[in-house]
The first five atom37 places (N, CA, C, CB, O) and aatype in JSON, in Angstrom:
{
  "aatype": [12, 3, 9, 1, 0, 10, 15, 0, 0, 15, 7, 18, 0, 0, 0, 11, 14, 0, 16, 5, 9, 3, 14, 3, 8, 5, 7, 5, 15, 10, 7, 0, 1, 0, 7, 0, 15, 13, 6, 15, 13, 16, 5, 16, 10, 5, 0, 15, 6, 5, 0, 15, 19, 5, 0, 12, 16, 7, 5, 7, 3, 14, 8, 9, 10, 19, 5, 0, 10, 0, 5, 16, 6, 10, 0, 19, 6, 16, 0, 19, 16, 19, 1, 2, 11, 19, 19, 6, 0, 18, 5, 6, 9, 10, 1, 12, 14, 19],
  "atom_mask": [
    [1, 1, 1, 1, 1],
    [1, 1, 1, 1, 1],
    [1, 1, 1, 1, 1],
    [1, 1, 1, 1, 1],
    [1, 1, 1, 1, 1],
    [1, 1, 1, 1, 1],
    [1, 1, 1, 1, 1],
    [1, 1, 1, 1, 1],
    [1, 1, 1, 1, 1],
    [1, 1, 1, 1, 1],
    [1, 1, 1, 0, 1],
    [1, 1, 1, 1, 1],
    [1, 1, 1, 1, 1],
    [1, 1, 1, 1, 1],
    [1, 1, 1, 1, 1],
    [1, 1, 1, 1, 1],
    [1, 1, 1, 1, 1],
    [1, 1, 1, 1, 1],
    [1, 1, 1, 1, 1],
    [1, 1, 1, 1, 1],
    [1, 1, 1, 1, 1],
    [1, 1, 1, 1, 1],
    [1, 1, 1, 1, 1],
    [1, 1, 1, 1, 1],
    [1, 1, 1, 1, 1],
    [1, 1, 1, 1, 1],
    [1, 1, 1, 0, 1],
    [1, 1, 1, 1, 1],
    [1, 1, 1, 1, 1],
    [1, 1, 1, 1, 1],
    [1, 1, 1, 0, 1],
    [1, 1, 1, 1, 1],
    [1, 1, 1, 1, 1],
    [1, 1, 1, 1, 1],
    [1, 1, 1, 0, 1],
    [1, 1, 1, 1, 1],
    [1, 1, 1, 1, 1],
    [1, 1, 1, 1, 1],
    [1, 1, 1, 1, 1],
    [1, 1, 1, 1, 1],
    [1, 1, 1, 1, 1],
    [1, 1, 1, 1, 1],
    [1, 1, 1, 1, 1],
    [1, 1, 1, 1, 1],
    [1, 1, 1, 1, 1],
    [1, 1, 1, 1, 1],
    [1, 1, 1, 1, 1],
    [1, 1, 1, 1, 1],
    [1, 1, 1, 1, 1],
    [1, 1, 1, 1, 1],
    [1, 1, 1, 1, 1],
    [1, 1, 1, 1, 1],
    [1, 1, 1, 1, 1],
    [1, 1, 1, 1, 1],
    [1, 1, 1, 1, 1],
    [1, 1, 1, 1, 1],
    [1, 1, 1, 1, 1],
    [1, 1, 1, 0, 1],
    [1, 1, 1, 1, 1],
    [1, 1, 1, 0, 1],
    [1, 1, 1, 1, 1],
    [1, 1, 1, 1, 1],
    [1, 1, 1, 1, 1],
    [1, 1, 1, 1, 1],
    [1, 1, 1, 1, 1],
    [1, 1, 1, 1, 1],
    [1, 1, 1, 1, 1],
    [1, 1, 1, 1, 1],
    [1, 1, 1, 1, 1],
    [1, 1, 1, 1, 1],
    [1, 1, 1, 1, 1],
    [1, 1, 1, 1, 1],
    [1, 1, 1, 1, 1],
    [1, 1, 1, 1, 1],
    [1, 1, 1, 1, 1],
    [1, 1, 1, 1, 1],
    [1, 1, 1, 1, 1],
    [1, 1, 1, 1, 1],
    [1, 1, 1, 1, 1],
    [1, 1, 1, 1, 1],
    [1, 1, 1, 1, 1],
    [1, 1, 1, 1, 1],
    [1, 1, 1, 1, 1],
    [1, 1, 1, 1, 1],
    [1, 1, 1, 1, 1],
    [1, 1, 1, 1, 1],
    [1, 1, 1, 1, 1],
    [1, 1, 1, 1, 1],
    [1, 1, 1, 1, 1],
    [1, 1, 1, 1, 1],
    [1, 1, 1, 1, 1],
    [1, 1, 1, 1, 1],
    [1, 1, 1, 1, 1],
    [1, 1, 1, 1, 1],
    [1, 1, 1, 1, 1],
    [1, 1, 1, 1, 1],
    [1, 1, 1, 1, 1],
    [1, 1, 1, 1, 1]
  ],
  "atom_positions": [
    [[-77.02, 30.71, -20.71], [-76.36, 30.08, -21.85], [-75.25, 29.16, -21.33], [-75.78, 31.14, -22.82], [-74.55, 29.5, -20.38]],
    [[-75.1, 28.03, -21.94], [-74.09, 27.06, -21.56], [-72.71, 27.59, -21.97], [-74.37, 25.68, -22.22], [-72.52, 28.0, -23.12]],
    [[-71.77, 27.56, -21.05], [-70.43, 28.1, -21.32], [-69.7, 27.26, -22.37], [-69.6, 28.16, -20.02], [-68.88, 27.78, -23.12]],
    [[-69.99, 25.96, -22.42], [-69.34, 25.1, -23.42], [-69.76, 25.48, -24.83], [-69.67, 23.63, -23.16], [-68.95, 25.44, -25.75]],
    [[-71.01, 25.85, -25.02], [-71.48, 26.26, -26.34], [-70.83, 27.57, -26.76], [-73.01, 26.4, -26.34], [-70.48, 27.75, -27.92]],
    [[-70.67, 28.46, -25.81], [-70.02, 29.74, -26.09], [-68.55, 29.53, -26.45], [-70.14, 30.68, -24.9], [-68.03, 30.16, -27.36]],
    [[-67.91, 28.64, -25.72], [-66.51, 28.33, -25.99], [-66.36, 27.68, -27.36], [-65.95, 27.42, -24.9], [-65.43, 28.01, -28.1]],
    [[-67.25, 26.78, -27.7], [-67.19, 26.13, -29.0], [-67.42, 27.13, -30.13], [-68.21, 25.0, -29.08], [-66.77, 27.06, -31.17]],
    [[-68.34, 28.05, -29.93], [-68.63, 29.05, -30.95], [-67.44, 29.97, -31.16], [-69.88, 29.87, -30.57], [-67.11, 30.32, -32.29]],
    [[-66.79, 30.37, -30.08], [-65.63, 31.24, -30.23], [-64.46, 30.49, -30.85], [-65.22, 31.83, -28.87], [-63.69, 31.07, -31.62]],
    [[-64.32, 29.21, -30.52], [-63.27, 28.4, -31.14], [-63.49, 28.23, -32.63], [0.0, 0.0, 0.0], [-62.54, 28.27, -33.41]],
    [[-64.75, 28.04, -33.02], [-65.07, 27.91, -34.44], [-64.79, 29.21, -35.17], [-66.55, 27.5, -34.63], [-64.25, 29.2, -36.28]],
    [[-65.15, 30.32, -34.56], [-64.91, 31.62, -35.19], [-63.42, 31.89, -35.35], [-65.56, 32.75, -34.37], [-63.01, 32.5, -36.34]],
    [[-62.62, 31.43, -34.4], [-61.18, 31.63, -34.5], [-60.56, 30.72, -35.56], [-60.51, 31.38, -33.14], [-59.61, 31.11, -36.23]],
    [[-61.09, 29.52, -35.73], [-60.52, 28.57, -36.68], [-60.99, 28.81, -38.1], [-60.88, 27.17, -36.27], [-60.31, 28.42, -39.05]],
    [[-62.13, 29.45, -38.28], [-62.69, 29.65, -39.61], [-61.76, 30.43, -40.55], [-64.01, 30.37, -39.5], [-61.64, 30.03, -41.7]],
    [[-61.09, 31.53, -40.11], [-60.2, 32.23, -41.03], [-59.02, 31.39, -41.5], [-59.69, 33.47, -40.37], [-58.43, 31.69, -42.54]],
    [[-58.66, 30.34, -40.76], [-57.53, 29.51, -41.15], [-57.82, 28.73, -42.42], [-57.16, 28.56, -40.04], [-56.89, 28.28, -43.1]],
    [[-59.08, 28.55, -42.76], [-59.43, 27.8, -43.96], [-59.57, 28.68, -45.18], [-60.71, 27.04, -43.74], [-59.75, 28.17, -46.29]],
    [[-59.51, 29.98, -45.01], [-59.67, 30.91, -46.12], [-58.31, 31.32, -46.69], [-60.47, 32.14, -45.68], [-57.28, 31.17, -46.03]],
    [[-58.33, 31.83, -47.91], [-57.11, 32.28, -48.56], [-56.59, 33.51, -47.85], [-57.36, 32.58, -50.06], [-57.35, 34.42, -47.51]],
    [[-55.29, 33.53, -47.62], [-54.67, 34.66, -46.94], [-54.5, 35.8, -47.94], [-53.29, 34.24, -46.33], [-53.75, 35.65, -48.91]],
    [[-55.17, 36.93, -47.74], [-55.07, 38.03, -48.71], [-53.68, 38.64, -48.77], [-56.08, 39.1, -48.38], [-53.36, 39.31, -49.75]],
    [[-52.85, 38.44, -47.76], [-51.5, 39.0, -47.77], [-50.6, 38.31, -48.78], [-50.89, 38.9, -46.4], [-49.61, 38.9, -49.22]],
    [[-50.92, 37.07, -49.16], [-50.04, 36.3, -50.03], [-50.56, 36.18, -51.46], [-49.84, 34.94, -49.47], [-49.95, 35.48, -52.26]],
    [[-51.65, 36.83, -51.81], [-52.16, 36.75, -53.17], [-51.23, 37.51, -54.11], [-53.6, 37.29, -53.25], [-50.86, 38.65, -53.83]],
    [[-50.88, 36.89, -55.2], [-50.05, 37.52, -56.2], [-48.56, 37.45, -55.92], [0.0, 0.0, 0.0], [-47.77, 37.97, -56.7]],
    [[-48.16, 36.8, -54.84], [-46.73, 36.69, -54.54], [-46.18, 35.41, -55.16], [-46.49, 36.7, -53.02], [-46.9, 34.44, -55.39]],
    [[-44.89, 35.45, -55.43], [-44.25, 34.27, -55.99], [-44.05, 33.22, -54.9], [-42.89, 34.64, -56.64], [-44.19, 33.5, -53.71]],
    [[-43.74, 32.02, -55.33], [-43.52, 30.93, -54.38], [-42.34, 31.25, -53.46], [-43.28, 29.61, -55.13], [-42.38, 30.94, -52.27]],
    [[-41.3, 31.85, -54.01], [-40.13, 32.2, -53.2], [-40.45, 33.23, -52.13], [0.0, 0.0, 0.0], [-39.96, 33.14, -51.0]],
    [[-41.28, 34.2, -52.48], [-41.66, 35.23, -51.5], [-42.52, 34.64, -50.4], [-42.4, 36.38, -52.19], [-42.36, 34.99, -49.23]],
    [[-43.41, 33.74, -50.77], [-44.26, 33.09, -49.76], [-43.43, 32.18, -48.86], [-45.38, 32.28, -50.42], [-43.66, 32.13, -47.65]],
    [[-42.47, 31.47, -49.45], [-41.61, 30.6, -48.65], [-40.76, 31.43, -47.7], [-40.7, 29.73, -49.56], [-40.57, 31.06, -46.54]],
    [[-40.25, 32.55, -48.19], [-39.47, 33.44, -47.33], [-40.28, 33.98, -46.17], [0.0, 0.0, 0.0], [-39.79, 34.06, -45.04]],
    [[-41.52, 34.35, -46.44], [-42.41, 34.83, -45.37], [-42.69, 33.72, -44.36], [-43.72, 35.36, -45.96], [-42.77, 33.98, -43.16]],
    [[-42.85, 32.5, -44.85], [-43.09, 31.37, -43.95], [-41.88, 31.1, -43.07], [-43.44, 30.11, -44.75], [-42.02, 30.83, -41.88]],
    [[-40.68, 31.17, -43.66], [-39.47, 30.96, -42.87], [-39.31, 32.05, -41.81], [-38.23, 30.92, -43.78], [-38.89, 31.78, -40.68]],
    [[-39.64, 33.28, -42.18], [-39.55, 34.39, -41.24], [-40.53, 34.2, -40.09], [-39.81, 35.73, -41.95], [-40.2, 34.44, -38.93]],
    [[-41.74, 33.76, -40.41], [-42.75, 33.5, -39.38], [-42.3, 32.36, -38.47], [-44.1, 33.16, -40.03], [-42.5, 32.42, -37.26]],
    [[-41.7, 31.32, -39.05], [-41.19, 30.19, -38.27], [-40.11, 30.67, -37.3], [-40.63, 29.09, -39.21], [-40.09, 30.28, -36.13]],
    [[-39.21, 31.51, -37.79], [-38.13, 32.03, -36.95], [-38.69, 32.89, -35.82], [-37.15, 32.86, -37.8], [-38.23, 32.78, -34.68]],
    [[-39.67, 33.73, -36.11], [-40.27, 34.57, -35.08], [-40.96, 33.73, -34.01], [-41.26, 35.53, -35.71], [-40.9, 34.06, -32.83]],
    [[-41.61, 32.65, -34.43], [-42.28, 31.76, -33.47], [-41.26, 31.12, -32.53], [-43.07, 30.67, -34.2], [-41.49, 31.05, -31.33]],
    [[-40.15, 30.66, -33.1], [-39.11, 30.05, -32.27], [-38.49, 31.07, -31.31], [-38.02, 29.42, -33.15], [-38.22, 30.74, -30.15]],
    [[-38.26, 32.29, -31.78], [-37.68, 33.31, -30.92], [-38.63, 33.71, -29.8], [-37.31, 34.53, -31.74], [-38.2, 33.92, -28.67]],
    [[-39.91, 33.81, -30.1], [-40.9, 34.16, -29.07], [-40.98, 33.06, -28.01], [-42.29, 34.39, -29.7], [-41.1, 33.35, -26.82]],
    [[-40.91, 31.81, -28.45], [-40.94, 30.7, -27.51], [-39.7, 30.69, -26.63], [-41.07, 29.37, -28.26], [-39.78, 30.43, -25.43]],
    [[-38.56, 30.97, -27.23], [-37.32, 31.02, -26.45], [-37.37, 32.14, -25.42], [-36.11, 31.2, -27.39], [-36.93, 31.96, -24.29]],
    [[-37.88, 33.28, -25.82], [-37.99, 34.42, -24.91], [-38.96, 34.09, -23.76], [-38.46, 35.68, -25.66], [-38.68, 34.41, -22.61]],
    [[-40.08, 33.46, -24.07], [-41.04, 33.08, -23.02], [-40.42, 32.05, -22.08], [-42.33, 32.52, -23.65], [-40.69, 32.08, -20.88]],
    [[-39.61, 31.14, -22.61], [-38.94, 30.14, -21.78], [-37.95, 30.79, -20.83], [-38.23, 29.11, -22.65], [-37.89, 30.43, -19.65]],
    [[-37.19, 31.73, -21.32], [-36.21, 32.43, -20.47], [-36.93, 33.2, -19.37], [-35.33, 33.39, -21.31], [-36.5, 33.18, -18.22]],
    [[-38.01, 33.87, -19.72], [-38.76, 34.62, -18.72], [-39.36, 33.69, -17.67], [-39.87, 35.44, -19.39], [-39.39, 34.03, -16.48]],
    [[-39.83, 32.53, -18.09], [-40.43, 31.58, -17.14], [-39.35, 31.01, -16.22], [-41.15, 30.44, -17.89], [-39.61, 30.8, -15.03]],
    [[-38.17, 30.76, -16.74], [-37.09, 30.21, -15.92], [-36.58, 31.21, -14.89], [-35.94, 29.76, -16.79], [-36.14, 30.83, -13.81]],
    [[-36.63, 32.48, -15.23], [-36.16, 33.51, -14.3], [-37.27, 33.98, -13.36], [-35.6, 34.7, -15.06], [-37.04, 34.82, -12.5]],
    [[-38.47, 33.43, -13.53], [-39.58, 33.77, -12.65], [-40.3, 35.04, -13.03], [0.0, 0.0, 0.0], [-41.11, 35.54, -12.24]],
    [[-40.04, 35.58, -14.21], [-40.66, 36.83, -14.64], [-41.86, 36.59, -15.55], [-39.65, 37.69, -15.34], [-42.63, 37.52, -15.8]],
    [[-42.01, 35.38, -16.06], [-43.06, 35.13, -17.05], [-44.24, 34.37, -16.47], [0.0, 0.0, 0.0], [-44.16, 33.77, -15.4]],
    [[-45.32, 34.41, -17.21], [-46.55, 33.7, -16.84], [-46.47, 32.27, -17.38], [-47.82, 34.44, -17.41], [-46.13, 32.07, -18.54]],
    [[-46.76, 31.27, -16.56], [-46.69, 29.88, -17.03], [-47.66, 29.59, -18.18], [-46.99, 28.93, -15.88], [-47.38, 28.75, -19.04]],
    [[-48.79, 30.28, -18.21], [-49.75, 30.06, -19.3], [-49.19, 30.54, -20.63], [-51.08, 30.79, -19.0], [-49.4, 29.9, -21.66]],
    [[-48.47, 31.64, -20.6], [-47.84, 32.15, -21.83], [-46.77, 31.18, -22.3], [-47.24, 33.55, -21.6], [-46.6, 30.96, -23.5]],
    [[-46.04, 30.59, -21.35], [-45.02, 29.61, -21.7], [-45.65, 28.39, -22.38], [-44.24, 29.17, -20.45], [-45.15, 27.91, -23.39]],
    [[-46.75, 27.9, -21.83], [-47.42, 26.73, -22.42], [-47.92, 27.06, -23.82], [-48.59, 26.27, -21.53], [-47.79, 26.24, -24.73]],
    [[-48.49, 28.24, -24.01], [-48.96, 28.64, -25.33], [-47.8, 28.74, -26.32], [-49.71, 29.98, -25.26], [-47.91, 28.29, -27.46]],
    [[-46.69, 29.32, -25.88], [-45.53, 29.48, -26.75], [-44.97, 28.12, -27.14], [-44.45, 30.32, -26.08], [-44.58, 27.91, -28.29]],
    [[-44.91, 27.2, -26.18], [-44.4, 25.86, -26.49], [-45.32, 25.1, -27.43], [-44.21, 25.07, -25.21], [-44.85, 24.36, -28.29]],
    [[-46.63, 25.29, -27.27], [-47.58, 24.64, -28.18], [-47.44, 25.19, -29.6], [-49.03, 24.83, -27.68], [-47.48, 24.44, -30.57]],
    [[-47.26, 26.51, -29.71], [-47.08, 27.12, -31.03], [-45.78, 26.63, -31.67], [-47.07, 28.65, -30.93], [-45.74, 26.36, -32.87]],
    [[-44.74, 26.52, -30.86], [-43.46, 26.05, -31.38], [-43.56, 24.59, -31.83], [-42.36, 26.2, -30.31], [-43.03, 24.22, -32.88]],
    [[-44.25, 23.77, -31.04], [-44.42, 22.38, -31.42], [-45.16, 22.26, -32.75], [-45.17, 21.62, -30.32], [-44.78, 21.47, -33.61]],
    [[-46.21, 23.04, -32.91], [-46.97, 23.03, -34.16], [-46.11, 23.5, -35.33], [-48.23, 23.91, -34.04], [-46.17, 22.93, -36.42]],
    [[-45.3, 24.54, -35.12], [-44.45, 25.06, -36.18], [-43.4, 24.03, -36.6], [-43.77, 26.35, -35.73], [-43.13, 23.86, -37.79]],
    [[-42.81, 23.36, -35.62], [-41.78, 22.36, -35.94], [-42.42, 21.16, -36.64], [-41.05, 21.9, -34.65], [-41.85, 20.64, -37.6]],
    [[-43.58, 20.71, -36.18], [-44.26, 19.6, -36.85], [-44.62, 19.96, -38.29], [-45.52, 19.2, -36.07], [-44.51, 19.12, -39.18]],
    [[-45.04, 21.19, -38.51], [-45.36, 21.64, -39.86], [-44.11, 21.65, -40.73], [-46.0, 23.04, -39.83], [-44.14, 21.2, -41.88]],
    [[-43.01, 22.16, -40.19], [-41.76, 22.2, -40.96], [-41.28, 20.8, -41.3], [-40.67, 22.95, -40.17], [-40.8, 20.56, -42.41]],
    [[-41.39, 19.87, -40.37], [-40.98, 18.49, -40.63], [-41.86, 17.86, -41.69], [-41.03, 17.65, -39.34], [-41.37, 17.13, -42.55]],
    [[-43.17, 18.12, -41.65], [-44.09, 17.58, -42.64], [-43.77, 18.12, -44.03], [-45.53, 17.91, -42.27], [-43.75, 17.37, -45.0]],
    [[-43.51, 19.41, -44.11], [-43.16, 20.01, -45.41], [-41.85, 19.42, -45.92], [-43.03, 21.55, -45.29], [-41.74, 19.1, -47.11]],
    [[-40.86, 19.28, -45.04], [-39.59, 18.69, -45.44], [-39.79, 17.28, -45.96], [-38.6, 18.69, -44.27], [-39.21, 16.9, -46.98]],
    [[-40.61, 16.48, -45.27], [-40.86, 15.11, -45.7], [-41.52, 15.07, -47.07], [-41.73, 14.37, -44.68], [-41.19, 14.21, -47.89]],
    [[-42.45, 15.99, -47.33], [-43.12, 16.03, -48.63], [-42.14, 16.42, -49.73], [-44.3, 17.02, -48.6], [-42.2, 15.89, -50.84]],
    [[-41.23, 17.34, -49.44], [-40.23, 17.74, -50.43], [-39.3, 16.57, -50.73], [-39.42, 18.96, -49.93], [-38.96, 16.33, -51.89]],
    [[-38.88, 15.85, -49.71], [-38.01, 14.69, -49.91], [-38.74, 13.62, -50.73], [-37.56, 14.11, -48.56], [-38.15, 13.02, -51.63]],
    [[-40.01, 13.37, -50.41], [-40.79, 12.4, -51.17], [-40.9, 12.81, -52.64], [-42.18, 12.23, -50.57], [-40.77, 11.97, -53.53]],
    [[-41.14, 14.09, -52.89], [-41.25, 14.57, -54.28], [-39.92, 14.41, -55.0], [-41.7, 16.04, -54.31], [-39.9, 14.01, -56.17]],
    [[-38.82, 14.71, -54.33], [-37.49, 14.56, -54.93], [-37.22, 13.09, -55.26], [-36.41, 15.1, -53.98], [-36.71, 12.78, -56.34]],
    [[-37.56, 12.2, -54.34], [-37.34, 10.77, -54.6], [-38.21, 10.28, -55.75], [-37.64, 9.96, -53.34], [-37.78, 9.44, -56.54]],
    [[-39.41, 10.81, -55.84], [-40.3, 10.43, -56.95], [-39.73, 10.91, -58.28], [-41.72, 11.01, -56.73], [-39.83, 10.21, -59.28]],
    [[-39.14, 12.09, -58.29], [-38.51, 12.6, -59.52], [-37.33, 11.73, -59.91], [-38.06, 14.07, -59.34], [-37.1, 11.47, -61.09]],
    [[-36.56, 11.27, -58.9], [-35.42, 10.42, -59.2], [-35.85, 9.07, -59.77], [-34.58, 10.21, -57.94], [-35.1, 8.46, -60.53]],
    [[-37.04, 8.6, -59.42], [-37.54, 7.32, -59.93], [-38.1, 7.4, -61.35], [-38.6, 6.78, -59.0], [-38.35, 6.37, -61.97]],
    [[-38.29, 8.6, -61.85], [-38.85, 8.75, -63.2], [-37.85, 8.27, -64.26], [-39.24, 10.24, -63.47], [-36.66, 8.55, -64.18]],
    [[-38.38, 7.55, -65.24], [-37.47, 7.13, -66.32], [-37.1, 8.32, -67.21], [-38.11, 6.0, -67.17], [-37.9, 9.23, -67.45]],
    [[-35.87, 8.28, -67.67], [-35.39, 9.4, -68.5], [-35.68, 9.16, -69.95], [-33.9, 9.61, -68.31], [-35.35, 9.99, -70.79]]
  ]
}
């Protein structure tokens, strides 16, 4: 079997749950979901910081550091995108005639 096909199949299987509804958040209010998202964002940043400290002191694996930095980059880009959408929505509300 071709290793690339196996890798692609496992990547697809890992990405497929990301498109489905998260059962942990069904029935929660918007505030509760936002709070959970902020908590997850904070945990991602803390894990990345911890991996960075371990890598600088020579105790950590460089691969774990790269993964942590990639996760942090994705989290920050997501937060910036959400912030931009909120600002755009606010500006659109301000443009509405009264």
